[in-house]
FIVO-932712 format. One record per atom (N, C-alpha, C): atom name; y, x, z. Coordinates in Angstrom, 2 decimals. Layout:
! residues N
<CA <Y X Z>>
...
This chain:
! residues 215
<N <25.38 33.35 72.33>>
<CA <24.92 33.86 71.33>>
<C <24.85 33.29 70.16>>
<N <24.42 32.30 70.25>>
<CA <24.54 31.60 69.01>>
<C <26.17 31.31 68.57>>
<N <26.71 31.34 68.97>>
<CA <28.11 31.38 68.66>>
<C <28.88 32.48 68.06>>
<N <28.31 34.08 68.69>>
<CA <28.44 34.39 68.09>>
<C <27.75 34.74 66.75>>
<N <26.69 34.84 66.84>>
<CA <26.22 35.27 65.37>>
<C <26.56 33.84 64.19>>
<N <26.91 32.91 64.36>>
<CA <27.75 31.90 63.72>>
<C <29.09 32.54 63.13>>
<N <29.71 33.10 63.73>>
<CA <31.06 33.89 63.67>>
<C <30.76 34.70 62.64>>
<N <29.48 36.05 63.13>>
<CA <29.51 37.24 62.37>>
<C <29.53 36.40 60.50>>
<N <28.10 34.70 60.60>>
<CA <27.79 34.82 59.49>>
<C <28.80 34.29 58.64>>
<N <29.77 33.56 59.00>>
<CA <31.23 33.18 58.35>>
<C <31.68 34.56 58.19>>
<N <32.29 35.63 58.81>>
<CA <32.72 36.54 58.78>>
<C <31.87 37.10 57.48>>
<N <31.25 37.42 57.13>>
<CA <29.98 38.00 56.02>>
<C <30.18 36.98 54.59>>
<N <30.60 36.23 54.73>>
<CA <29.99 35.11 53.47>>
<C <31.88 35.10 52.84>>
<N <32.80 34.88 53.49>>
<CA <33.86 34.91 53.68>>
<C <34.21 36.74 53.09>>
<N <34.06 37.78 53.52>>
<CA <34.08 38.89 53.09>>
<C <33.29 38.90 51.79>>
<N <32.40 38.28 51.79>>
<CA <31.69 38.43 50.21>>
<C <33.07 37.74 49.31>>
<N <32.91 36.14 49.40>>
<CA <33.59 35.39 48.98>>
<C <34.63 36.04 48.73>>
<N <35.67 36.49 49.09>>
<CA <37.03 37.11 48.63>>
<C <36.87 38.63 48.00>>
<N <35.73 39.49 48.13>>
<CA <35.47 40.38 47.51>>
<C <35.43 40.37 46.09>>
<N <34.07 38.95 46.01>>
<CA <34.02 38.35 44.42>>
<C <35.27 38.07 43.70>>
<N <36.16 37.35 44.38>>
<CA <37.39 37.04 43.69>>
<C <38.14 38.19 43.35>>
<N <38.53 39.27 44.20>>
<CA <38.95 40.40 44.15>>
<C <38.38 41.32 43.20>>
<N <37.23 41.13 42.54>>
<CA <36.72 41.51 41.63>>
<C <36.41 40.85 40.38>>
<N <36.79 40.02 40.29>>
<CA <36.67 38.56 39.34>>
<C <38.15 38.88 38.54>>
<N <39.04 38.93 39.57>>
<CA <40.81 38.80 39.20>>
<C <40.98 40.33 38.76>>
<N <40.34 41.28 38.89>>
<CA <40.79 42.70 38.30>>
<C <40.08 43.19 37.13>>
<N <38.78 43.02 36.79>>
<CA <37.89 42.95 35.62>>
<C <38.23 42.14 34.82>>
<N <38.13 42.74 33.67>>
<CA <38.33 42.03 32.61>>
<C <37.41 40.85 32.07>>
<N <37.77 39.61 32.26>>
<CA <36.51 38.52 32.09>>
<C <35.94 38.47 30.92>>
<N <36.82 38.65 29.80>>
<CA <35.99 38.58 28.60>>
<C <34.47 39.37 28.56>>
<N <34.91 40.12 29.26>>
<CA <33.60 41.32 29.29>>
<C <32.88 40.54 29.96>>
<N <32.98 39.80 31.27>>
<CA <31.97 38.95 31.86>>
<C <31.04 37.91 31.52>>
<N <32.32 37.28 30.60>>
<CA <31.36 36.18 29.55>>
<C <30.74 36.87 28.57>>
<N <31.10 38.09 27.95>>
<CA <30.08 38.55 27.07>>
<C <28.81 39.15 27.62>>
<N <28.78 39.51 28.95>>
<CA <27.46 40.09 29.70>>
<C <26.49 39.07 29.72>>
<N <27.50 37.67 30.33>>
<CA <26.67 36.82 30.86>>
<C <25.56 35.94 29.44>>
<N <26.65 36.69 28.25>>
<CA <26.02 35.79 27.04>>
<C <24.81 36.57 26.64>>
<N <25.06 38.46 26.72>>
<CA <24.07 39.19 26.21>>
<C <22.98 38.95 26.98>>
<N <22.72 38.70 28.26>>
<CA <21.33 39.02 29.01>>
<C <20.72 37.53 28.45>>
<N <20.94 36.84 27.97>>
<CA <20.30 35.81 27.19>>
<C <20.31 35.71 25.60>>
<N <20.61 36.99 24.98>>
<CA <20.42 37.60 23.43>>
<C <21.18 36.97 22.99>>
<N <22.64 36.41 23.28>>
<CA <23.75 35.40 22.57>>
<C <24.84 36.71 21.87>>
<N <25.55 36.68 21.35>>
<CA <26.67 37.26 20.66>>
<C <27.72 36.07 20.24>>
<N <29.13 37.02 20.87>>
<CA <30.36 36.26 20.03>>
<C <31.33 36.91 19.46>>
<N <31.91 36.02 18.55>>
<CA <33.00 36.78 17.95>>
<C <34.07 35.36 18.23>>
<N <35.33 35.91 18.19>>
<CA <36.51 34.52 18.71>>
<C <37.66 35.55 18.27>>
<N <38.57 34.64 17.26>>
<CA <39.86 34.98 16.88>>
<C <40.95 35.18 17.68>>
<N <40.72 34.32 19.40>>
<CA <41.82 34.95 20.12>>
<C <41.20 34.65 21.52>>
<N <41.71 35.96 22.53>>
<CA <41.78 35.59 23.68>>
<C <42.57 35.64 24.85>>
<N <42.80 34.85 25.45>>
<CA <43.45 34.73 26.60>>
<C <42.64 35.09 28.01>>
<N <43.42 36.11 28.40>>
<CA <42.93 36.58 29.90>>
<C <43.80 36.03 30.96>>
<N <43.22 35.09 32.08>>
<CA <44.12 34.55 33.51>>
<C <43.63 35.20 34.59>>
<N <44.14 35.09 35.59>>
<CA <43.70 35.39 36.93>>
<C <42.47 34.98 37.21>>
<N <42.06 33.81 37.06>>
<CA <40.86 33.88 37.00>>
<C <39.57 32.77 36.23>>
<N <39.88 33.54 35.23>>
<CA <39.28 32.79 33.80>>
<C <39.79 33.67 32.66>>
<N <39.29 33.16 31.32>>
<CA <39.44 33.69 30.22>>
<C <38.99 32.54 29.22>>
<N <40.34 32.28 28.41>>
<CA <39.86 31.63 27.00>>
<C <39.68 31.88 26.12>>
<N <38.86 31.44 24.92>>
<CA <38.34 31.79 23.80>>
<C <39.03 30.66 22.85>>
<N <39.80 31.17 21.38>>
<CA <39.47 29.90 20.67>>
<C <38.85 30.48 19.39>>
<N <38.57 29.59 18.52>>
<CA <37.65 29.73 17.23>>
<C <36.29 30.61 17.61>>
<N <35.50 30.35 18.28>>
<CA <34.41 31.42 18.67>>
<C <32.81 30.78 17.73>>
<N <32.48 31.68 17.39>>
<CA <31.03 31.82 16.76>>
<C <30.34 32.91 17.69>>
<N <29.02 32.03 17.75>>
<CA <28.26 32.58 18.61>>
<C <26.95 32.72 17.74>>
<N <26.09 33.86 17.52>>
<CA <24.91 34.28 17.19>>
<C <23.87 34.93 18.31>>
<N <22.47 34.15 17.65>>
<CA <21.03 34.80 18.21>>
<C <20.91 35.83 17.54>>
<N <19.76 37.00 17.98>>
<CA <19.53 37.75 17.39>>
<C <19.22 37.82 16.02>>
<N <19.15 37.21 15.22>>
<CA <18.88 36.98 14.11>>
<C <19.71 35.88 13.16>>
<N <20.34 35.06 13.93>>
<CA <21.26 34.21 12.72>>
<C <22.04 33.66 13.34>>
<N <23.07 32.73 12.88>>
<CA <24.18 32.38 13.67>>
<C <24.11 30.89 14.09>>
<N <24.13 30.83 15.33>>
<CA <24.04 29.84 16.08>>
<C <24.89 28.28 15.91>>
<N <26.23 28.69 16.00>>
<CA <27.37 27.61 15.93>>
<C <28.62 28.16 16.11>>
<N <29.55 27.17 15.80>>
<CA <31.17 27.39 16.32>>
<C <31.61 26.42 17.26>>
<N <32.32 27.28 18.25>>
<CA <33.20 26.28 19.16>>
<C <34.54 26.41 19.09>>
<N <35.12 24.99 19.20>>
<CA <37.00 25.41 19.48>>
<C <37.28 26.01 20.41>>
<N <36.78 26.12 21.22>>
<CA <37.15 26.52 22.38>>
<C <35.86 26.90 23.30>>
<N <36.00 28.07 24.26>>
<CA <35.38 28.48 25.19>>
<C <35.89 29.11 26.50>>
<N <35.13 28.56 27.39>>
<CA <35.93 29.23 28.70>>
<C <35.45 29.37 30.04>>
<N <35.67 30.28 30.45>>
<CA <35.17 30.71 31.78>>
<C <36.20 31.33 33.05>>
<N <35.72 30.28 33.93>>
<CA <36.85 30.33 35.34>>
<C <35.95 30.63 36.25>>
<N <36.65 31.12 37.08>>
<CA <36.03 31.09 38.80>>
<C <36.24 29.30 39.35>>
<N <35.37 29.10 39.70>>
<CA <35.63 27.51 41.28>>
<C <34.83 28.24 42.62>>
<N <35.09 27.78 42.93>>
<CA <35.01 27.90 44.85>>
<C <33.35 27.72 44.49>>
<N <32.68 29.17 44.90>>
<CA <31.49 29.04 44.55>>
<C <30.33 28.85 43.42>>
<N <31.22 28.93 42.79>>
<CA <30.24 29.18 41.28>>
<C <31.05 29.19 39.81>>
<N <30.59 29.60 39.12>>
<CA <31.93 29.74 37.52>>
<C <31.04 29.03 36.53>>
<N <32.23 28.66 36.12>>
<CA <31.99 27.52 35.19>>
<C <32.33 27.86 33.77>>
<N <31.28 27.99 33.07>>
<CA <31.85 27.90 31.40>>
<C <31.90 26.55 31.03>>
<N <32.50 26.19 30.23>>
<CA <33.33 25.12 29.34>>
<C <33.47 25.49 27.85>>
<N <32.93 24.08 26.98>>
<CA <33.64 24.67 25.78>>
<C <33.68 23.14 24.95>>
<N <34.13 23.34 23.97>>
<CA <34.71 21.87 23.26>>
<C <34.28 22.21 21.33>>
<N <33.59 21.28 21.04>>
<CA <33.29 20.93 19.91>>
<C <34.53 20.02 19.30>>
<N <33.94 19.77 17.66>>
<CA <35.00 18.77 17.02>>
<C <35.24 17.16 17.88>>
<N <34.18 16.84 18.27>>
<CA <33.64 15.89 18.58>>
<C <33.24 15.70 20.21>>
<N <32.86 16.77 20.82>>
<CA <32.23 16.74 22.03>>
<C <32.46 18.08 23.02>>
<N <32.05 17.89 24.05>>
<CA <32.18 19.01 25.03>>
<C <30.85 19.28 25.91>>
<N <31.22 20.33 26.37>>
<CA <30.34 21.12 27.64>>
<C <30.76 21.64 28.40>>
<N <29.84 21.63 29.90>>
<CA <30.17 22.31 31.14>>
<C <28.94 22.69 31.53>>
<N <28.89 23.94 32.40>>
<CA <28.02 24.77 32.80>>
<C <28.30 25.27 34.68>>
<N <27.72 24.96 35.27>>
<CA <28.29 25.58 36.59>>
<C <27.00 26.30 36.80>>
<N <27.37 27.73 37.43>>
<CA <26.56 29.05 37.40>>
<C <26.75 29.18 38.87>>
<N <25.56 29.12 39.59>>
<CA <26.09 29.37 41.02>>
<C <25.16 31.05 41.43>>
<N <24.96 31.41 42.45>>
<CA <25.09 32.66 42.50>>
<C <23.93 32.82 42.80>>
<N <22.95 31.68 43.12>>
<CA <21.70 31.48 43.59>>
<C <20.20 31.80 42.19>>
<N <21.39 31.89 40.86>>
<CA <20.77 31.95 39.62>>
<C <20.21 30.43 39.32>>
<N <21.01 29.66 40.13>>
<CA <20.19 28.12 39.42>>
<C <21.85 27.85 38.85>>
<N <21.24 26.64 37.69>>
<CA <22.78 26.02 37.32>>
<C <22.51 24.85 36.36>>
<N <23.75 24.05 36.41>>
<CA <23.50 22.81 35.63>>
<C <24.47 22.68 35.00>>
<N <24.08 21.74 33.62>>
<CA <24.59 21.36 32.54>>
<C <24.87 20.23 32.14>>
<N <26.05 20.33 31.80>>
<CA <26.37 18.35 31.39>>
<C <27.17 19.03 30.06>>
<N <26.70 17.69 28.55>>
<CA <27.20 17.82 27.69>>
<C <27.44 16.40 26.93>>
<N <28.02 16.48 25.70>>
<CA <27.79 15.23 25.13>>
<C <28.54 14.90 23.76>>
<N <27.65 14.64 22.66>>
<CA <28.27 14.97 21.54>>
<C <28.84 16.43 20.52>>
<N <27.73 17.34 21.11>>
<CA <27.77 18.86 20.65>>
<C <27.68 19.13 19.22>>
<N <28.40 18.81 18.33>>
<CA <28.24 18.71 16.60>>
<C <28.11 20.22 16.18>>
<N <28.52 21.16 17.05>>
<CA <28.76 22.33 16.60>>
<C <27.81 23.62 16.39>>
<N <26.44 23.37 16.96>>
<CA <25.41 23.98 16.67>>
<C <24.31 23.83 15.11>>
<N <24.26 25.03 14.92>>
<CA <23.57 24.23 13.33>>
<C <22.21 24.03 13.27>>
<N <21.11 23.82 14.44>>
<CA <20.49 23.46 14.35>>
<C <19.77 22.13 14.82>>
<N <20.81 21.52 15.78>>
<CA <20.68 20.22 16.05>>
<C <21.94 20.03 17.00>>
<N <22.26 18.62 16.62>>
<CA <23.24 18.05 17.46>>
<C <23.02 17.23 18.24>>
<N <23.49 17.95 19.65>>
<CA <23.05 17.66 21.31>>
<C <24.10 15.96 21.49>>
<N <23.00 15.09 21.28>>
<CA <23.92 13.72 21.89>>
<C <24.36 13.78 23.18>>
<N <23.29 13.77 23.97>>
<CA <23.75 14.33 25.31>>
<C <22.92 15.60 26.48>>
<N <23.38 15.77 27.42>>
<CA <22.58 16.67 28.01>>
<C <23.30 16.39 29.60>>
<N <21.57 16.57 30.53>>
<CA <22.11 16.45 31.39>>
<C <21.04 17.03 32.72>>
<N <21.24 18.07 32.89>>
<CA <20.31 19.05 33.60>>
<C <20.75 19.63 34.60>>
<N <19.49 19.80 35.63>>
<CA <19.89 20.84 36.90>>
<C <18.50 21.77 36.67>>
<N <18.98 23.37 36.98>>
<CA <17.97 24.16 36.61>>
<C <18.25 25.11 37.90>>
<N <16.95 25.15 38.93>>
<CA <17.07 26.04 40.26>>
<C <15.43 26.38 40.39>>
<N <14.70 25.54 41.38>>
<CA <13.63 25.92 41.42>>
<C <12.45 25.05 40.52>>
<N <12.88 24.45 39.68>>
<CA <12.26 23.73 38.40>>
<C <13.45 23.06 37.62>>
<N <13.21 22.14 36.30>>
<CA <14.20 21.89 35.83>>
<C <13.85 19.73 36.00>>
<N <15.11 19.86 36.05>>
<CA <15.06 18.10 36.07>>
<C <16.50 17.83 35.34>>
<N <16.09 16.48 34.72>>
<CA <17.54 16.00 34.32>>
<C <17.10 15.32 32.65>>
<N <17.72 15.20 31.97>>
<CA <17.73 14.89 30.45>>
<C <18.08 15.57 29.29>>
<N <17.53 15.91 28.28>>
<CA <18.17 16.38 27.18>>
<C <17.89 15.43 25.92>>
<N <19.07 14.50 25.05>>
<CA <18.89 14.42 23.84>>
<C <19.59 14.97 22.65>>
<N <18.58 14.84 21.74>>
<CA <18.96 15.98 20.14>>
<C <18.76 14.69 18.90>>
<N <19.77 15.39 18.32>>
<CA <19.62 14.44 17.00>>
<C <19.92 15.27 15.62>>
<N <18.96 15.00 14.77>>
<CA <19.00 15.85 13.78>>
<C <18.38 16.96 13.86>>
<N <17.59 17.28 14.56>>
<CA <16.95 18.96 14.79>>
<C <15.83 19.24 13.49>>
<N <16.75 20.30 13.51>>
<CA <16.26 21.34 11.58>>
<C <15.29 22.05 12.10>>
<N <13.66 21.80 11.85>>
<CA <12.54 22.59 11.79>>
<C <11.90 23.09 10.86>>
<N <12.31 24.26 10.51>>
<CA <11.42 24.70 8.98>>
<C <12.05 24.17 7.97>>
<N <11.10 22.93 7.20>>
<CA <11.19 22.64 6.15>>
<C <11.20 21.28 6.07>>
<N <11.71 20.61 8.01>>
<CA <11.52 19.23 7.89>>
<C <12.60 18.96 9.21>>
<N <13.37 17.63 9.50>>
<CA <14.53 17.00 10.24>>
<C <13.56 16.21 11.16>>
<N <13.78 16.34 12.32>>
<CA <13.46 15.40 13.49>>
<C <14.74 14.68 13.75>>
<N <14.59 13.29 13.30>>
<CA <15.84 12.31 13.49>>
<C <16.65 12.27 14.70>>
<N <15.12 12.14 16.00>>
<CA <15.79 12.21 17.30>>
<C <14.80 12.96 18.12>>
<N <14.97 13.37 19.04>>
<CA <14.49 13.59 20.11>>
<C <14.93 13.82 21.72>>
<N <14.21 13.31 22.56>>
<CA <15.01 13.39 24.00>>
<C <13.77 13.44 24.85>>
<N <14.13 14.39 25.96>>
<CA <12.91 15.00 27.09>>
<C <13.80 14.96 28.50>>
<N <12.92 14.33 29.19>>
<CA <13.07 14.28 30.86>>
<C <12.08 15.01 31.52>>
<N <12.71 15.97 31.74>>
<CA <12.54 16.92 32.83>>
<C <12.50 16.37 34.27>>
<N <11.06 16.67 34.58>>
<CA <10.97 16.95 36.26>>
<C <10.04 17.54 37.08>>
<N <10.91 18.89 37.69>>
<CA <10.21 20.05 37.94>>
<C <9.46 20.85 36.91>>
<N <8.49 20.65 36.62>>
<CA <7.33 21.97 36.35>>
<C <7.32 20.75 35.00>>
<N <7.34 19.61 34.79>>
<CA <6.65 18.71 33.71>>
<C <7.54 18.03 33.07>>
<N <7.29 17.94 31.78>>
<CA <8.18 16.62 31.24>>
<C <7.79 15.65 30.22>>
<N <8.29 14.58 29.67>>
<CA <7.99 13.47 28.84>>
<C <8.99 13.63 27.91>>
<N <8.68 12.92 26.44>>
<CA <9.38 13.15 25.74>>
<C <9.15 12.23 24.33>>
<N <10.05 11.32 23.34>>
<CA <10.05 10.67 22.75>>
<C <10.63 11.60 21.54>>
<N <9.97 11.30 19.97>>
<CA <10.92 11.77 18.94>>
<C <10.68 10.84 17.79>>
<N <11.57 10.38 17.05>>
<CA <11.67 9.92 16.10>>
<C <12.24 10.86 14.70>>
<N <10.80 10.45 13.41>>
<CA <11.00 10.77 12.34>>
<C <10.76 10.16 11.29>>
<N <11.86 10.12 10.03>>
<CA <11.15 9.13 9.49>>
<C <10.65 7.81 9.28>>
<N <10.94 6.59 10.54>>
<CA <10.54 5.87 11.20>>
<C <9.36 5.73 11.95>>
<N <8.66 6.40 12.26>>
<CA <8.08 7.28 13.15>>
<C <8.18 7.28 14.34>>
<N <7.48 7.10 15.74>>
<CA <8.07 7.13 17.13>>
<C <6.51 8.17 17.22>>
<N <7.15 9.04 18.01>>
<CA <6.27 10.42 18.44>>
<C <6.33 10.06 20.42>>
<N <5.46 10.13 20.99>>
<CA <5.60 9.50 22.29>>
<C <4.62 11.04 22.84>>
<N <4.96 11.58 24.00>>
<CA <4.05 12.85 24.95>>
<C <4.78 13.26 26.20>>
<N <4.02 14.41 26.44>>
<CA <4.73 15.20 27.40>>
<C <4.07 16.41 27.62>>
<N <4.39 17.25 28.11>>
<CA <4.59 18.81 28.35>>
<C <4.56 19.66 29.56>>
<N <4.08 20.87 30.01>>
<CA <4.70 21.60 30.85>>
<C <5.36 22.67 30.69>>
<N <6.03 22.74 31.97>>
<CA <7.29 23.86 32.04>>
<C <6.77 24.98 33.09>>
<N <6.60 26.39 32.31>>
<CA <6.39 27.30 33.12>>
<C <7.66 28.40 33.53>>
<N <8.17 27.63 34.72>>
<CA <9.47 27.98 35.24>>
<C <9.73 29.56 35.70>>
<N <10.45 30.09 34.95>>
<CA <10.90 31.45 35.48>>
<C <12.17 31.65 36.14>>
<N <11.89 31.82 37.26>>
<CA <12.85 32.08 38.88>>
<C <14.23 33.20 38.23>>
<N <13.58 33.93 37.75>>
<CA <14.61 35.62 37.49>>
<C <15.62 34.85 36.04>>
<N <14.76 34.34 35.43>>
<CA <16.05 34.22 34.37>>
<C <15.37 32.97 33.48>>
<N <15.97 31.55 34.34>>
<CA <15.56 30.11 33.82>>
<C <15.44 29.64 32.66>>
<N <16.66 30.73 31.75>>
<CA <16.19 30.35 30.19>>
<C <15.30 30.66 29.57>>
<N <14.45 31.57 30.23>>
<CA <13.06 32.15 29.67>>
<C <12.19 31.26 30.08>>
<N <12.26 30.43 31.10>>
<CA <11.29 29.21 30.95>>
<C <10.47 29.46 29.80>>
<N <9.17 28.95 29.98>>
<CA <8.41 28.49 28.38>>
<C <8.19 26.75 28.62>>
<N <8.05 26.35 27.55>>
<CA <7.72 25.23 27.39>>
<C <6.58 24.76 26.70>>
<N <5.53 23.58 26.88>>
<CA <4.74 23.51 26.07>>
<C <4.00 22.33 26.05>>
<N <4.21 21.55 25.08>>
<CA <4.22 19.81 25.08>>
<C <3.58 19.44 23.63>>
<N <3.21 17.97 23.58>>
<CA <2.71 17.65 22.23>>
<C <2.87 15.98 22.16>>
<N <3.51 15.88 21.05>>
<CA <4.04 14.35 21.22>>
<C <3.55 13.77 19.64>>
<N <2.77 12.81 19.90>>
<CA <2.16 12.29 19.06>>
<C <2.52 10.88 18.34>>
<N <1.92 10.93 16.85>>
<CA <2.41 9.69 16.51>>
<C <1.44 8.96 15.71>>
<N <1.68 7.99 14.91>>
<CA <0.22 7.80 13.88>>
<C <0.16 8.69 12.82>>
<N <-1.38 9.80 13.31>>
<CA <-1.74 10.29 12.63>>
<C <-1.19 11.94 12.60>>
<N <-0.06 11.68 12.99>>
<CA <0.81 12.88 13.41>>
<C <0.77 13.35 14.89>>
<N <1.48 15.12 14.85>>
<CA <1.56 15.27 15.88>>
<C <2.72 16.19 15.75>>
<N <3.31 16.22 16.96>>
<CA <4.66 17.64 17.47>>
<C <4.28 18.51 18.13>>
<N <4.37 19.19 18.04>>
<CA <3.92 20.34 19.25>>
<C <5.46 21.06 19.47>>
<N <5.67 21.15 20.68>>
<CA <6.65 21.87 21.30>>
<C <6.42 22.92 22.17>>
<N <7.10 23.91 21.62>>
<CA <6.92 25.55 22.36>>
<C <7.99 26.35 22.47>>
<N <8.04 27.34 23.00>>
<CA <8.65 28.27 23.11>>
<C <9.24 28.72 24.20>>
<N <10.49 29.04 24.61>>
<CA <10.99 29.03 25.83>>
<C <12.50 28.24 25.62>>
<N <13.13 27.68 26.92>>
<CA <14.31 27.26 26.81>>
<C <15.84 27.53 25.81>>
<N <15.81 29.02 25.70>>
<CA <16.78 29.61 25.00>>
<C <16.17 29.52 23.41>>
<N <14.97 29.53 23.50>>
<CA <14.48 29.23 21.69>>
<C <13.41 28.34 21.63>>
<N <13.63 27.30 21.95>>
<CA <12.52 26.20 21.73>>
<C <11.84 26.30 20.00>>
<N <10.89 26.10 20.40>>
<CA <10.36 25.52 18.60>>
<C <9.51 24.50 18.08>>
<N <9.67 23.36 17.79>>
<CA <8.75 22.39 17.14>>
<C <8.25 22.43 16.05>>
<N <6.67 22.17 16.21>>
<CA <5.83 22.44 14.59>>
<C <5.19 20.87 14.10>>
<N <5.11 20.65 12.84>>
<CA <5.07 19.94 12.91>>
<C <3.52 19.64 12.01>>
<N <2.26 18.78 12.63>>
<CA <1.11 18.95 12.40>>
<C <0.29 17.65 11.97>>
<N <-0.41 17.34 11.07>>
<CA <-1.18 16.37 10.59>>
<C <-2.57 16.43 11.30>>
């Protein structure tokens, strides 16, 4: 009986996988990438689009948020891999890749991403599932009328610790993450990094974080 159930389960998973592959092959992959970004309020323009059997490659891509341009990429790719989608991109100096799983979890890795307008991502190693784990290091983060030289965050489930450097001052602190399982990028963060007589407040969501400087 157990062997029979196992066979049925394997057949069901195989059918689902091959059906998804067939769908991915037949549908325009650019539309899939466009919809994937639209879910997170991101829009893109590309100078060149090359459709492939199991993916799509975009050249000279400009990415926009709701109100402004967020950055430019030399190249963006979306490709089907066994049991996940791979989104990857290249900047002038660095690159990134994000693996997106059917369970709505994903992991992201990258370094030296100098193609974003608001910040230079020095390194990124994040795993997002039931919570957020990993690290994120930013350089030259522009916030309103001032700039943070360095900001590093370490996530451990529903909490994080951080360190920031600005004008030869060091800020240390921590915060909490209110995780959104349906849309992890909409998970909210709320933390405070304290320096000598000054404080950096971190708030907002993962897709649109904000840093406020207060005395």
